[in-house]
C-alpha positions as a Markdown table, in Angstrom:
| # | Residue | x | y | z |
|---|---|---|---|---|
| 1 | Unk | 0.0 | 0.0 | 0.0 |
| 2 | Unk | 3.1 | -0.3 | -4.4 |
| 3 | Unk | 1.9 | -0.3 | -3.8 |
| 4 | Unk | 1.0 | -2.6 | -8.2 |
| 5 | Unk | 3.1 | -0.7 | -6.8 |
| 6 | Unk | 2.9 | 0.5 | -7.1 |
| 7 | Unk | 1.9 | -0.7 | -6.5 |
| 8 | Unk | 1.8 | 0.9 | -2.7 |
| 9 | Unk | 1.4 | 1.0 | -1.3 |
| 10 | Unk | 0.2 | 1.7 | -0.6 |
| 11 | Unk | 2.5 | -0.2 | -4.3 |
| 12 | Unk | 3.0 | -0.6 | -8.5 |
| 13 | Unk | 4.7 | -3.6 | -10.2 |
| 14 | Unk | 5.2 | -5.0 | -13.7 |
| 15 | Unk | 7.4 | -7.4 | -15.5 |
| 16 | Unk | 10.9 | -7.5 | -14.0 |
| 17 | Unk | 14.4 | -7.7 | -15.4 |
| 18 | Unk | 17.9 | -6.5 | -14.8 |
| 19 | Unk | 16.8 | -2.8 | -14.7 |
| 20 | Unk | 14.3 | -0.8 | -12.7 |
| 21 | Unk | 14.1 | 0.3 | -9.1 |
| 22 | Unk | 11.8 | 0.6 | -6.1 |
| 23 | Unk | 11.2 | 3.6 | -4.0 |
| 24 | Unk | 10.3 | 4.0 | -0.3 |
| 25 | Unk | 9.1 | 7.6 | 0.5 |
| 26 | Unk | 8.2 | 9.7 | 3.5 |
| 27 | Unk | 7.3 | 8.3 | 6.9 |
| 28 | Unk | 8.4 | 9.1 | 10.4 |
| 29 | Unk | 11.8 | 9.0 | 12.0 |
| 30 | Unk | 11.5 | 9.4 | 15.8 |
| 31 | Unk | 9.1 | 12.2 | 16.4 |
| 32 | Unk | 9.5 | 13.8 | 13.0 |
| 33 | Unk | 7.9 | 13.3 | 9.6 |
| 34 | Unk | 10.4 | 13.2 | 6.8 |
| 35 | Unk | 10.6 | 14.0 | 3.0 |
| 36 | Unk | 13.2 | 11.2 | 2.4 |
| 37 | Unk | 12.9 | 9.0 | -0.7 |
| 38 | Unk | 15.1 | 5.9 | -0.7 |
| 39 | Unk | 15.7 | 4.1 | -4.1 |
| 40 | Unk | 16.6 | 0.4 | -4.3 |
| 41 | Unk | 18.3 | -0.6 | -7.6 |
| 42 | Unk | 16.7 | -4.0 | -8.6 |
| 43 | Unk | 20.0 | -5.1 | -10.3 |
| 44 | Unk | 21.8 | -5.4 | -7.0 |
| 45 | Unk | 19.5 | -4.1 | -4.3 |
| 46 | Unk | 21.9 | -1.2 | -3.6 |
| 47 | Unk | 20.3 | 1.8 | -2.0 |
| 48 | Unk | 20.7 | 5.5 | -2.8 |
| 49 | Unk | 18.7 | 8.4 | -1.4 |
| 50 | Unk | 17.2 | 11.0 | -3.8 |
| 51 | Unk | 18.5 | 14.5 | -3.6 |
| 52 | Unk | 15.0 | 15.8 | -4.4 |
| 53 | Unk | 12.9 | 14.1 | -1.8 |
| 54 | Unk | 9.2 | 14.8 | -1.4 |
| 55 | Unk | 7.9 | 18.4 | -1.8 |
| 56 | Unk | 7.1 | 18.3 | 2.0 |
| 57 | Unk | 7.7 | 16.0 | 4.9 |
| 58 | Unk | 4.7 | 13.6 | 5.4 |
| 59 | Unk | 3.6 | 10.1 | 6.3 |
| 60 | Unk | 0.7 | 7.7 | 5.6 |
| 61 | Unk | 0.7 | 8.4 | 1.9 |
| 62 | Unk | -0.4 | 6.4 | -1.1 |
| 63 | Unk | 2.1 | 5.2 | -3.7 |
| 64 | Unk | 1.5 | 4.2 | -7.4 |
| 65 | Unk | 3.6 | 3.9 | -10.5 |
| 66 | Unk | 3.3 | 4.1 | -14.3 |
| 67 | Unk | 6.2 | 1.6 | -14.7 |
| 68 | Unk | 8.9 | 2.8 | -17.1 |
| 69 | Unk | 7.7 | 6.4 | -16.9 |
| 70 | Unk | 6.9 | 7.9 | -13.5 |
| 71 | Unk | 5.9 | 7.2 | -9.9 |
| 72 | Unk | 3.5 | 9.1 | -7.6 |
| 73 | Unk | 3.3 | 9.7 | -3.9 |
| 74 | Unk | -0.1 | 11.2 | -2.8 |
| 75 | Unk | -1.7 | 12.5 | 0.3 |
| 76 | Unk | -0.4 | 12.4 | 3.9 |
| 77 | Unk | -2.6 | 15.0 | 5.6 |
| 78 | Unk | -2.5 | 16.9 | 2.3 |
| 79 | Unk | -4.0 | 16.9 | -1.2 |
| 80 | Unk | -0.4 | 16.9 | -2.6 |
| 81 | Unk | 0.6 | 14.4 | -5.3 |
| 82 | Unk | 4.3 | 14.4 | -6.1 |
| 83 | Unk | 5.4 | 12.8 | -9.4 |
| 84 | Unk | 8.9 | 11.4 | -9.9 |
| 85 | Unk | 10.1 | 10.9 | -13.5 |
| 86 | Unk | 12.0 | 7.6 | -13.6 |
| 87 | Unk | 14.3 | 8.8 | -16.4 |
| 88 | Unk | 16.1 | 11.1 | -13.9 |
| 89 | Unk | 14.2 | 11.0 | -10.6 |
| 90 | Unk | 13.2 | 14.6 | -11.0 |
| 91 | Unk | 10.1 | 15.7 | -9.0 |
| 92 | Unk | 7.1 | 17.8 | -10.0 |
| 93 | Unk | 3.9 | 18.3 | -8.1 |
| 94 | Unk | 0.6 | 17.8 | -9.8 |
| 95 | Unk | -1.7 | 20.8 | -10.1 |
| 96 | Unk | -4.8 | 18.6 | -9.6 |
| 97 | Unk | -3.9 | 16.8 | -6.4 |
| 98 | Unk | -6.3 | 14.6 | -4.5 |
| 99 | Unk | -10.0 | 15.5 | -4.3 |
| 100 | Unk | -9.7 | 16.1 | -0.5 |
| 101 | Unk | -6.9 | 16.3 | 2.0 |
| 102 | Unk | -6.3 | 13.0 | 3.7 |
| 103 | Unk | -3.8 | 10.5 | 5.1 |
| 104 | Unk | -4.0 | 6.8 | 6.0 |
| 105 | Unk | -4.9 | 6.0 | 2.3 |
| 106 | Unk | -3.4 | 3.5 | -0.1 |
| 107 | Unk | -2.5 | 3.5 | -3.8 |
| 108 | Unk | -2.1 | 1.1 | -6.8 |
| 109 | Unk | -1.9 | 1.4 | -10.5 |
| 110 | Unk | -3.0 | 0.0 | -13.9 |
| 111 | Unk | 0.4 | 0.7 | -15.4 |
| 112 | Unk | 0.2 | 2.6 | -18.7 |
| 113 | Unk | -3.3 | 3.8 | -17.9 |
| 114 | Unk | -4.1 | 5.2 | -14.5 |
| 115 | Unk | -3.2 | 5.4 | -10.8 |
| 116 | Unk | -5.8 | 4.9 | -8.0 |
| 117 | Unk | -5.6 | 6.4 | -4.5 |
| 118 | Unk | -8.3 | 5.3 | -2.2 |
| 119 | Unk | -9.6 | 5.5 | 1.4 |
| 120 | Unk | -7.9 | 7.3 | 4.2 |
| 121 | Unk | -9.3 | 9.2 | 7.2 |
| 122 | Unk | -12.3 | 7.0 | 6.9 |
| 123 | Unk | -13.4 | 7.9 | 3.4 |
| 124 | Unk | -14.7 | 5.6 | 0.7 |
| 125 | Unk | -13.3 | 8.0 | -1.9 |
| 126 | Unk | -11.1 | 6.6 | -4.7 |
| 127 | Unk | -9.3 | 9.2 | -6.9 |
| 128 | Unk | -8.1 | 8.1 | -10.4 |
| 129 | Unk | -5.3 | 9.8 | -12.2 |
| 130 | Unk | -5.0 | 9.2 | -16.0 |
| 131 | Unk | -1.3 | 8.8 | -16.9 |
| 132 | Unk | -1.9 | 10.4 | -20.3 |
| 133 | Unk | -2.3 | 13.9 | -18.7 |
| 134 | Unk | -2.4 | 13.4 | -14.9 |
| 135 | Unk | -6.0 | 14.5 | -14.9 |
| 136 | Unk | -8.1 | 13.4 | -11.9 |
| 137 | Unk | -11.5 | 11.9 | -11.7 |
| 138 | Unk | -13.3 | 10.3 | -8.7 |
| 139 | Unk | -14.9 | 6.9 | -9.0 |
| 140 | Unk | -18.6 | 6.7 | -8.5 |
| 141 | Unk | -18.2 | 3.3 | -6.8 |
| 142 | Unk | -15.6 | 4.0 | -4.1 |
| 143 | Unk | -14.7 | 1.4 | -1.4 |
| 144 | Unk | -17.4 | -0.8 | 0.1 |
| 145 | Unk | -16.9 | 0.9 | 3.4 |
| 146 | Unk | -15.1 | 4.0 | 4.7 |
| 147 | Unk | -11.8 | 3.1 | 6.1 |
| 148 | Unk | -8.2 | 4.1 | 6.7 |
| 149 | Unk | -4.9 | 2.3 | 7.4 |
| 150 | Unk | -5.5 | 0.0 | 4.4 |
| 151 | Unk | -3.3 | -1.4 | 1.7 |
| 152 | Unk | -3.5 | -1.7 | -2.1 |
| 153 | Unk | -2.0 | -3.8 | -4.9 |
| 154 | Unk | -2.8 | -4.4 | -8.6 |
| 155 | Unk | -2.8 | -7.1 | -11.3 |
| 156 | Unk | -2.0 | -4.5 | -14.0 |
| 157 | Unk | -4.2 | -4.6 | -17.1 |
| 158 | Unk | -6.9 | -6.6 | -15.1 |
| 159 | Unk | -7.8 | -5.4 | -11.6 |
| 160 | Unk | -6.7 | -3.6 | -8.5 |
| 161 | Unk | -7.3 | -4.5 | -4.9 |
| 162 | Unk | -7.8 | -2.5 | -1.6 |
| 163 | Unk | -7.4 | -4.7 | 1.4 |
| 164 | Unk | -7.8 | -4.6 | 5.2 |
| 165 | Unk | -7.8 | -1.4 | 7.2 |
| 166 | Unk | -9.8 | 0.2 | 10.1 |
| 167 | Unk | -13.4 | 1.2 | 10.0 |
| 168 | Unk | -14.7 | 3.6 | 12.6 |
| 169 | Unk | -17.5 | 1.4 | 13.8 |
| 170 | Unk | -16.3 | -2.2 | 13.0 |
| 171 | Unk | -12.7 | -1.6 | 13.9 |
| 172 | Unk | -10.1 | -3.7 | 12.0 |
| 173 | Unk | -11.6 | -5.4 | 8.9 |
| 174 | Unk | -10.5 | -8.3 | 6.6 |
| 175 | Unk | -12.3 | -6.8 | 3.6 |
| 176 | Unk | -10.7 | -6.9 | 0.1 |
| 177 | Unk | -12.4 | -4.8 | -2.6 |
| 178 | Unk | -11.5 | -5.6 | -6.2 |
| 179 | Unk | -11.8 | -3.0 | -9.0 |
| 180 | Unk | -12.1 | -4.2 | -12.6 |
| 181 | Unk | -9.9 | -2.0 | -14.7 |
| 182 | Unk | -12.2 | -2.4 | -17.8 |
| 183 | Unk | -14.9 | -0.3 | -16.2 |
| 184 | Unk | -13.8 | 0.4 | -12.6 |
| 185 | Unk | -16.7 | -1.7 | -11.2 |
| 186 | Unk | -16.2 | -3.0 | -7.7 |
| 187 | Unk | -16.7 | -6.5 | -6.2 |
| 188 | Unk | -15.7 | -7.7 | -2.7 |
| 189 | Unk | -13.8 | -10.9 | -2.4 |
| 190 | Unk | -15.5 | -13.8 | -0.5 |
| 191 | Unk | -12.1 | -14.8 | 0.9 |
| 192 | Unk | -10.9 | -11.6 | 2.4 |
| 193 | Unk | -7.7 | -11.5 | 4.5 |
| 194 | Unk | -6.8 | -14.3 | 6.9 |
| 195 | Unk | -7.6 | -12.0 | 9.8 |
| 196 | Unk | -8.9 | -8.5 | 10.3 |
| 197 | Unk | -6.0 | -6.1 | 10.4 |
| 198 | Unk | -4.8 | -2.5 | 9.8 |
| 199 | Unk | -1.5 | -0.7 | 9.2 |
| 200 | Unk | -0.5 | -3.3 | 6.6 |
| 201 | Unk | 1.2 | -3.1 | 3.2 |
| 202 | Unk | 0.7 | -4.8 | -0.2 |
| 203 | Unk | 2.6 | -5.4 | -3.4 |
| 204 | Unk | 2.1 | -7.6 | -6.5 |
| 205 | Unk | 3.7 | -9.9 | -9.0 |
| 206 | Unk | 1.5 | -8.7 | -11.8 |
| 207 | Unk | -0.2 | -11.5 | -13.8 |
| 208 | Unk | 0.4 | -14.0 | -11.0 |
| 209 | Unk | -0.3 | -13.0 | -7.4 |
| 210 | Unk | -0.6 | -10.2 | -4.8 |
| 211 | Unk | 0.8 | -10.2 | -1.3 |
| 212 | Unk | -0.6 | -8.4 | 1.8 |
| 213 | Unk | 1.8 | -8.3 | 4.7 |
| 214 | Unk | 2.3 | -7.2 | 8.3 |
| 215 | Unk | -0.1 | -5.0 | 10.2 |
| 216 | Unk | -1.9 | -5.1 | 13.5 |
| 217 | Unk | -4.6 | -7.5 | 14.5 |
| 218 | Unk | -4.8 | -7.4 | 18.3 |
| 219 | Unk | -1.0 | -7.1 | 18.2 |
| 220 | Unk | 1.6 | -6.7 | 15.4 |
| 221 | Unk | 1.9 | -9.7 | 13.0 |
| 222 | Unk | 4.4 | -11.1 | 10.5 |
| 223 | Unk | 1.6 | -12.6 | 8.4 |
| 224 | Unk | 1.7 | -12.5 | 4.6 |
| 225 | Unk | -1.4 | -13.4 | 2.7 |
| 226 | Unk | -1.0 | -14.4 | -1.0 |
| 227 | Unk | -3.9 | -13.9 | -3.5 |
| 228 | Unk | -3.7 | -15.9 | -6.8 |
| 229 | Unk | -4.9 | -13.6 | -9.5 |
| 230 | Unk | -6.3 | -16.5 | -11.5 |
| 231 | Unk | -9.1 | -17.1 | -9.1 |
| 232 | Unk | -8.5 | -14.7 | -6.1 |
| 233 | Unk | -7.9 | -17.7 | -3.8 |
| 234 | Unk | -5.9 | -16.9 | -0.7 |
| 235 | Unk | -3.0 | -18.8 | 1.0 |
| 236 | Unk | -0.8 | -17.7 | 3.8 |
| 237 | Unk | 3.0 | -17.9 | 3.4 |
| 238 | Unk | 4.9 | -20.2 | 5.7 |
| 239 | Unk | 7.8 | -17.7 | 5.9 |
| 240 | Unk | 6.2 | -14.4 | 6.8 |
| 241 | Unk | 8.1 | -11.3 | 7.6 |
| 242 | Unk | 11.4 | -11.4 | 9.5 |
| 243 | Unk | 9.6 | -9.7 | 12.4 |
| 244 | Unk | 6.1 | -8.8 | 13.4 |
| 245 | Unk | 5.5 | -5.2 | 12.5 |
| 246 | Unk | 3.0 | -2.6 | 11.2 |
| 247 | Unk | 3.2 | 0.8 | 9.5 |
| 248 | Unk | 5.4 | -0.6 | 6.8 |
| 249 | Unk | 5.6 | -0.1 | 3.0 |
| 250 | Unk | 5.8 | -2.4 | 0.1 |
| 251 | Unk | 6.7 | -2.5 | -3.6 |
| 252 | Unk | 7.6 | -5.0 | -6.3 |
| 253 | Unk | 9.9 | -5.8 | -9.2 |
| 254 | Unk | 7.2 | -7.8 | -10.9 |
| 255 | Unk | 8.3 | -11.1 | -12.2 |
| 256 | Unk | 11.2 | -11.2 | -9.8 |
| 257 | Unk | 10.7 | -10.2 | -6.2 |
| 258 | Unk | 8.7 | -8.1 | -3.8 |
| 259 | Unk | 9.9 | -6.0 | -0.9 |
| 260 | Unk | 8.5 | -5.0 | 2.5 |
| 261 | Unk | 10.4 | -2.1 | 4.1 |
| 262 | Unk | 10.5 | -0.2 | 7.3 |
| 263 | Unk | 7.7 | -0.3 | 9.9 |
| 264 | Unk | 7.3 | -0.5 | 13.7 |
| 265 | Unk | 8.1 | -3.5 | 15.8 |
| 266 | Unk | 7.7 | -1.5 | 19.0 |
| 267 | Unk | 10.1 | 1.1 | 17.6 |
| 268 | Unk | 10.8 | 2.0 | 14.0 |
| 269 | Unk | 13.1 | -0.3 | 11.9 |
| 270 | Unk | 15.1 | 0.1 | 8.7 |
| 271 | Unk | 14.5 | -3.6 | 7.7 |
| 272 | Unk | 13.8 | -4.5 | 4.1 |
| 273 | Unk | 12.5 | -8.1 | 3.5 |
| 274 | Unk | 12.7 | -9.4 | 0.0 |
| 275 | Unk | 10.5 | -12.3 | -1.3 |
| 276 | Unk | 11.5 | -14.2 | -4.4 |
| 277 | Unk | 8.4 | -14.8 | -6.6 |
| 278 | Unk | 9.9 | -18.1 | -7.9 |
| 279 | Unk | 9.3 | -19.8 | -4.5 |
| 280 | Unk | 8.2 | -17.1 | -2.0 |
| 281 | Unk | 11.5 | -17.5 | -0.1 |
| 282 | Unk | 12.6 | -14.6 | 2.1 |
| 283 | Unk | 15.9 | -12.8 | 2.5 |
| 284 | Unk | 16.6 | -9.6 | 4.4 |
| 285 | Unk | 18.7 | -7.0 | 2.6 |
| 286 | Unk | 22.0 | -6.0 | 4.2 |
| 287 | Unk | 21.4 | -2.4 | 3.2 |
| 288 | Unk | 17.9 | -1.6 | 4.5 |
| 289 | Unk | 16.4 | 1.9 | 4.5 |
| 290 | Unk | 18.7 | 4.9 | 5.1 |
| 291 | Unk | 17.2 | 5.3 | 8.6 |
| 292 | Unk | 14.7 | 3.5 | 10.8 |
| 293 | Unk | 11.3 | 4.7 | 9.7 |
| 294 | Unk | 7.6 | 3.9 | 10.0 |
| 295 | Unk | 4.5 | 5.1 | 8.1 |
| 296 | Unk | 6.6 | 4.7 | 5.0 |
| 297 | Unk | 5.1 | 4.2 | 1.4 |
| 298 | Unk | 6.4 | 2.2 | -1.5 |
| 299 | Unk | 6.1 | 2.2 | -5.3 |
| 300 | Unk | 8.3 | 0.8 | -8.1 |
| 301 | Unk | 9.6 | 1.1 | -11.6 |
| 302 | Unk | 9.6 | -2.5 | -13.0 |
| 303 | Unk | 10.3 | -1.1 | -16.5 |
| 304 | Unk | 8.5 | -3.4 | -18.9 |
| 305 | Unk | 4.8 | -4.2 | -18.3 |
| 306 | Unk | 3.9 | -7.9 | -18.1 |
């Protein structure tokens, strides 16, 4: 929630290869929100930190990407949407922005077509940004219930998913809403998450499966639920995260591996766990984030769409 992520998440993803990179942006270090954007090169998982950063320090954003072209970080107690051109990592800020100022939202993308940023501050709102001109529309359907602290991922070209979160009356939810990219119609999966939880993250291996990880149930968890895009069936990975944590971010090099970064185990961490899509095995990067951070958001440039 990169997040296809995105797919972002909030997180964008598409077909992988030797090139491309993932980005973890914003969040909180200690008592302070930050504008930091860390970039992980998919060729060797090396980390650099962008000189530009976000246009302002903020947390609990949505992330989405038009793979091969540009990535977007939106919201975080603001209407601001920052756009990063993947050719040189330069940043511009969209004139349109979100339809309302909000945080606790999630984002995903139909790469080549549009980004979707939904929920947050207990709204059902989903804003859609057309990649052709960055114009914004707001879906008539919206989420099935108003919620924040949710996650998002996408099977680019087919459908996007908003999962989990916190609803003001029901509390934590296991709901997964699916949006068909052909007409933006919404259905709600019969399976849902394996448990109701919030402050989680999601990423996707586009064309194959989506992964929703971490978060808080009654306590922080290391759970990763996997949704097969062929039939939306759910399994839960035997590996899980390297530690139980919430307020993390995620993104993916689709076709190769997905990454869950940062979060809170009781205090903020710089941990980045990598899951190989070939067998869902987990390794933990030696590099990690540039600092221990929580409330971080991910999105990715996987270069060529699956």
